[in-house]
C-alpha positions as CSV (number, residue, x, y, z in Angstrom):
1,M,-161.2,-39.7,44.3
2,S,-163.4,-40.5,47.3
3,A,-162.1,-40.1,51.0
4,P,-161.0,-43.2,52.8
5,V,-164.1,-44.9,55.0
6,L,-162.9,-45.6,58.6
7,K,-162.8,-49.6,59.5
8,H,-163.4,-51.6,62.3
9,P,-160.4,-52.8,63.8
10,E,-159.5,-56.3,63.6
11,E,-157.7,-57.8,66.6
12,D,-155.4,-60.3,64.7
13,K,-153.7,-57.6,62.5
14,L,-151.2,-55.4,63.1
15,F,-151.7,-52.0,64.1
16,I,-149.9,-49.0,62.6
17,L,-149.9,-45.6,64.1
18,S,-148.7,-42.5,62.2
19,T,-147.8,-39.4,64.3
20,D,-146.5,-35.7,63.8
21,A,-146.2,-32.9,65.6
22,S,-146.1,-29.0,64.9
23,S,-145.6,-25.7,66.9
24,V,-149.2,-25.7,67.8
25,D,-151.0,-29.0,67.3
26,I,-150.3,-32.9,67.1
27,G,-152.0,-35.3,65.2
28,A,-151.9,-38.9,64.3
29,V,-153.7,-41.7,62.4
30,L,-154.2,-45.5,63.4
31,E,-154.5,-47.8,60.5
32,Q,-154.7,-51.5,59.9
33,F,-153.9,-53.9,56.7
34,I,-157.4,-55.1,56.4
35,Q,-158.4,-58.1,53.9
36,D,-157.1,-56.8,50.4
37,E,-153.9,-55.6,52.2
38,E,-154.5,-52.2,51.6
39,L,-153.6,-49.9,54.6
40,R,-157.1,-48.5,56.1
41,P,-157.7,-45.9,58.8
42,I,-159.1,-46.9,61.9
43,A,-159.5,-43.5,63.8
44,Y,-157.9,-40.1,63.5
45,Y,-156.7,-37.9,66.4
46,S,-155.6,-34.2,66.4
47,R,-155.1,-31.9,69.4
48,N,-154.0,-28.4,70.4
49,L,-150.7,-28.1,72.4
50,Q,-150.9,-26.4,75.7
51,T,-149.1,-22.9,76.1
52,A,-146.3,-24.5,78.0
53,K,-145.8,-27.8,76.0
54,K,-145.2,-24.9,72.6
55,N,-141.9,-24.2,74.5
56,Y,-140.6,-27.7,74.0
57,Q,-137.5,-28.3,72.1
58,N,-138.9,-30.4,68.4
59,Y,-137.9,-33.5,69.1
60,E,-139.7,-33.4,72.5
61,L,-142.8,-32.3,70.8
62,E,-142.6,-35.1,68.1
63,A,-142.0,-37.3,71.0
64,L,-145.0,-36.0,73.5
65,A,-146.8,-36.8,70.2
66,V,-145.9,-40.4,70.5
67,V,-147.1,-40.8,73.9
68,T,-150.3,-38.8,73.7
69,E,-151.5,-40.4,70.8
70,I,-150.6,-44.2,72.3
71,K,-152.4,-43.0,75.3
72,H,-155.1,-41.8,73.3
73,F,-155.3,-45.1,71.5
74,R,-154.7,-47.4,74.6
75,P,-157.7,-49.4,74.5
76,Y,-156.9,-50.6,71.0
77,L,-153.2,-50.8,71.4
78,L,-152.8,-52.4,75.1
79,G,-151.7,-55.8,74.7
80,R,-151.1,-55.8,71.1
81,H,-148.1,-55.4,68.5
82,V,-148.2,-51.6,67.2
83,I,-145.3,-49.9,64.9
84,V,-145.4,-46.2,65.8
85,Y,-144.2,-44.1,62.5
86,T,-142.8,-40.5,63.3
87,D,-140.9,-38.3,60.4
88,N,-138.4,-37.2,63.3
89,S,-135.4,-39.5,63.4
90,A,-134.1,-38.4,66.8
91,V,-137.6,-39.8,68.6
92,A,-136.9,-43.0,67.3
93,S,-133.6,-43.5,69.1
94,L,-134.9,-41.3,72.0
95,F,-136.9,-43.9,73.8
96,K,-133.7,-46.3,74.0
97,E,-131.4,-43.9,75.5
98,K,-130.1,-44.8,79.0
99,D,-129.2,-41.2,80.3
100,S,-132.5,-39.6,79.6
101,Y,-133.9,-37.1,82.1
102,G,-136.9,-35.7,83.4
103,R,-140.2,-36.1,81.2
104,I,-138.5,-38.5,78.8
105,I,-138.1,-40.8,81.7
106,R,-141.4,-41.0,82.4
107,W,-142.6,-41.3,78.5
108,V,-140.2,-44.2,78.4
109,N,-141.6,-46.0,81.5
110,F,-145.0,-45.5,80.0
111,L,-144.3,-47.0,77.1
112,L,-143.1,-49.9,78.8
113,E,-146.6,-51.1,78.9
114,F,-146.9,-51.5,75.5
115,N,-145.5,-53.7,72.5
116,C,-144.5,-50.9,70.3
117,E,-142.0,-50.6,67.9
118,I,-141.0,-47.1,67.1
119,K,-139.5,-46.0,63.4
120,H,-138.6,-43.4,61.2
121,R,-140.7,-42.4,58.2
122,A,-139.9,-39.5,55.9
123,E,-142.0,-36.6,56.1
124,K,-143.1,-36.6,52.4
125,E,-144.6,-40.3,53.3
126,N,-146.1,-39.0,56.6
127,V,-148.8,-36.9,55.0
128,V,-151.5,-37.7,56.9
129,A,-150.4,-37.2,60.4
130,D,-148.6,-34.0,59.1
131,Y,-151.9,-32.6,58.0
132,L,-153.8,-33.4,61.2
133,S,-151.0,-31.6,63.4
134,R,-151.2,-28.4,61.3
135,P,-155.4,-27.8,61.4
136,G,-154.8,-24.4,61.5
137,A,-152.1,-23.7,59.0
138,D,-153.9,-21.5,56.6
139,V,-155.0,-19.2,59.0
140,L,-151.6,-18.9,60.6
141,M,-149.9,-18.3,57.1
142,A,-152.5,-15.8,56.2
143,Q,-151.5,-13.8,59.5
144,P,-147.7,-14.8,60.1
145,K,-147.0,-11.3,61.7
146,S,-149.4,-10.8,64.3
147,Y,-149.2,-14.8,65.3
148,N,-145.6,-14.3,65.4
149,Q,-145.2,-11.3,67.3
150,Q,-147.7,-11.8,70.0
151,Q,-148.1,-8.1,71.0
152,D,-149.5,-7.0,74.0
153,K,-152.8,-5.1,72.7
154,S,-152.7,-2.4,75.0
155,L,-149.0,-1.7,74.4
156,T,-149.6,-1.7,70.4
157,E,-152.2,0.7,71.0
158,I,-150.2,3.2,73.0
159,K,-147.2,2.7,70.4
160,Q,-149.9,3.4,67.6
161,I,-150.6,6.5,68.9
162,M,-147.1,7.7,69.9
163,F,-146.0,6.9,66.2
164,T,-149.1,9.0,64.5
165,G,-149.8,11.8,66.9
166,I,-153.6,10.5,66.7
167,L,-155.4,10.5,69.6
168,D,-158.7,8.4,69.2
169,D,-161.1,7.1,71.6
170,K,-158.5,4.4,73.0
171,I,-156.7,7.4,74.8
172,N,-159.8,8.3,76.8
173,N,-158.8,5.2,78.5
174,P,-157.8,6.5,81.7
175,K,-155.4,3.4,81.8
176,N,-154.0,4.3,78.5
177,K,-153.5,7.9,79.5
178,R,-151.4,6.8,82.6
179,Q,-149.2,4.5,80.7
180,L,-148.7,7.0,77.4
181,K,-146.7,9.6,79.8
182,T,-144.4,7.0,80.7
183,F,-143.4,5.8,77.2
184,I,-141.0,7.6,74.9
185,L,-139.7,7.0,71.4
186,I,-136.0,6.9,70.2
187,K,-135.5,6.1,66.9
188,E,-138.6,4.4,66.3
189,K,-137.6,2.4,69.3
190,S,-140.0,2.0,72.6
191,Y,-138.6,2.9,76.0
192,K,-140.5,3.3,79.3
193,K,-139.4,5.8,82.2
194,K,-139.9,4.6,85.6
195,K,-138.8,6.9,88.0
196,D,-135.1,8.0,87.1
197,Q,-134.6,4.6,84.9
198,I,-135.2,4.3,81.3
199,Y,-136.1,0.7,80.4
200,E,-136.2,-0.7,76.8
201,V,-139.7,-2.2,75.7
202,L,-139.7,-5.4,74.5
203,E,-142.6,-5.5,72.6
204,T,-142.9,-8.9,71.3
205,I,-142.0,-12.5,72.4
206,G,-139.4,-12.8,69.7
207,D,-137.6,-9.5,71.3
208,L,-137.6,-11.3,74.7
209,D,-136.1,-14.6,73.4
210,K,-133.4,-12.8,71.7
211,V,-132.7,-11.0,75.1
212,L,-132.9,-14.5,76.9
213,N,-131.0,-16.4,74.2
214,T,-127.7,-14.2,74.9
215,E,-128.0,-13.4,78.3
216,H,-129.2,-17.0,79.4
217,N,-127.9,-19.4,76.7
218,G,-125.1,-17.4,76.0
219,M,-124.0,-17.1,79.7
220,G,-123.5,-20.3,80.5
221,H,-127.5,-21.2,81.3
222,L,-127.3,-19.3,84.8
223,D,-130.5,-19.9,87.0
224,S,-133.1,-17.2,87.1
225,G,-131.8,-15.9,90.4
226,Y,-128.9,-14.4,88.3
227,V,-130.5,-13.9,85.0
228,W,-133.4,-11.8,86.3
229,P,-131.9,-8.7,87.9
230,W,-129.9,-8.0,85.3
231,I,-133.0,-8.4,83.0
232,R,-134.9,-6.3,85.4
233,S,-132.4,-3.5,85.4
234,R,-132.6,-3.0,81.6
235,Y,-135.9,-3.9,80.0
236,W,-139.6,-3.8,80.5
237,R,-142.5,-5.9,79.3
238,P,-146.0,-6.7,81.1
239,K,-145.5,-10.0,82.9
240,L,-141.9,-10.0,82.3
241,Y,-140.8,-11.6,85.1
242,T,-143.2,-14.6,84.6
243,E,-141.9,-15.1,80.7
244,V,-138.4,-15.0,81.9
245,H,-138.8,-17.6,84.6
246,N,-140.9,-19.8,82.4
247,Y,-138.1,-19.4,79.7
248,I,-135.5,-20.6,82.0
249,R,-137.4,-23.2,83.5
250,S,-138.4,-24.9,80.1
251,C,-134.5,-24.8,79.0
252,Q,-133.8,-27.7,77.6
253,R,-129.8,-27.6,78.9
254,C,-130.7,-26.7,82.2
255,Q,-133.0,-29.9,82.3
256,E,-130.3,-31.9,80.9
257,F,-127.6,-31.0,83.4
258,A,-129.9,-29.8,86.7
259,E,-128.7,-31.8,89.7
260,R,-131.0,-34.5,90.4
261,L,-132.9,-35.0,93.9
262,P,-133.1,-38.2,95.2
263,L,-136.6,-40.2,94.6
264,Y,-137.1,-40.1,98.5
265,K,-137.5,-37.6,100.8
266,F,-136.3,-37.6,104.5
267,D,-138.5,-35.4,106.5
268,G,-136.3,-35.9,110.1
269,K,-138.9,-37.9,111.7
270,S,-139.4,-41.3,109.6
271,K,-136.9,-43.7,110.9
272,L,-134.3,-45.0,108.3
273,S,-132.9,-48.0,109.5
274,S,-131.2,-50.3,106.9
275,I,-132.1,-51.7,103.5
276,F,-135.0,-54.0,103.0
277,K,-136.4,-53.1,106.3
278,N,-139.3,-51.2,105.3
279,W,-141.7,-52.1,102.3
280,V,-145.0,-50.7,100.5
281,I,-147.2,-53.2,98.5
282,D,-150.0,-52.5,96.1
283,F,-151.8,-54.1,93.3
284,L,-151.2,-53.1,89.4
285,G,-153.8,-54.1,86.7
286,P,-156.0,-55.4,85.3
287,F,-153.7,-56.2,82.1
288,P,-154.6,-58.1,79.4
289,E,-155.1,-62.0,80.8
290,L,-151.6,-63.6,80.2
291,Q,-150.6,-67.4,81.1
292,A,-152.6,-68.9,84.3
293,N,-155.2,-66.5,84.1
294,N,-153.2,-63.8,85.5
295,R,-154.7,-60.2,85.0
296,Y,-152.9,-58.1,88.2
297,T,-149.3,-57.7,89.3
298,V,-148.5,-57.5,92.9
299,I,-145.7,-54.9,93.6
300,M,-143.5,-54.5,96.7
301,I,-141.2,-51.4,96.8
302,E,-138.2,-51.1,99.1
303,T,-138.5,-47.6,100.4
304,L,-135.2,-46.7,101.1
305,T,-133.6,-47.6,97.8
306,G,-136.8,-48.0,95.5
307,F,-136.0,-51.7,94.4
308,P,-139.4,-53.5,93.3
309,F,-140.6,-57.0,93.7
310,T,-143.2,-58.2,91.5
311,E,-145.4,-61.2,90.9
312,A,-148.2,-61.8,88.6
313,K,-151.6,-63.1,90.3
314,P,-154.9,-63.7,88.8
315,D,-157.1,-61.6,91.3
316,T,-156.4,-59.0,94.3
317,T,-157.3,-61.1,97.0
318,A,-155.7,-60.8,100.5
319,I,-154.2,-64.8,99.9
320,S,-152.5,-63.2,96.6
321,A,-150.8,-60.7,98.3
322,I,-149.5,-62.8,101.1
323,E,-148.0,-65.4,99.1
324,V,-146.1,-62.7,97.4
325,V,-144.9,-61.0,100.6
326,W,-144.3,-64.4,102.2
327,K,-142.0,-65.2,99.1
328,A,-140.2,-61.2,99.2
329,F,-139.6,-62.1,103.0
330,S,-137.9,-65.6,102.6
331,I,-135.2,-63.9,100.0
332,F,-135.1,-60.5,101.7
333,G,-135.4,-61.1,105.3
334,I,-138.4,-60.2,108.1
335,P,-138.8,-56.4,107.6
336,D,-139.8,-54.0,110.3
337,S,-142.4,-52.6,108.3
338,V,-144.9,-53.2,105.4
339,T,-147.2,-50.3,104.4
340,V,-150.6,-51.1,102.5
341,D,-153.4,-48.8,101.3
342,R,-156.4,-51.1,102.6
């Protein structure tokens, strides 16, 4: 069997985008039914996840894959109907939720630009995207221990010397010599001495996750101001504060129930009079040409409430902007100020 040959896209054909995500990568394949009604690939896409995004929940990773890959294939998909397949059933309904939060709201707003229909597909039928989301799977399976533990290199060297009692060239490193004097072993567990206090060493990310799962998740999702002093008094690990802070900041439940700040910020200097008294105006586009040759959108935002007023226009001239402004004024009244970027 020969590998499928990439085909040029046909604008009058339906686009099909299959997406998937793993804990390290995201992948997708863009396809169309061409001529013989056989599904043919147009393009493939795969990308490594940034470190921060690897902390996302599974359904968030799948949603991130949908958004990232639509953004990547934007030149093909904008203004055309596309069916997006994902093997995570929660994602298929996630973008329809009204009570979304944080990044999900941003993703939903982004997808409003596209005529896309998100559907669930069984994992066994999503094999191409699944493979593209796991380009390094074999390597990781060959070394699961080293990948999962993510041990600090110098800490591992010191512990090895403590276990074996063998001093090699590594101990001649002055930094390791000083560190070795601060560690002790009790029943094959590492502890660090600092002044008169003994701290349990969290050797791996997995050890830290277990502690935080108990002390943060299990204690009502307290913020880092409460959790950090308790962790600091009992445990030690290089860059522990940063890792604890990042864990709590990326906690799914905390984001869902965090207090939402208003979209506008009052600096104490701006004059907030009443509604519809202050507007900002700008152009959006160009978009695919619609009726009456309209390719741009004039958008006006009321600064106090965020209320939008929009109208499609064929160009970005001052005349087009003035027509929309006067229409808004005739409806909402003459404002105190209108802010433009030109």
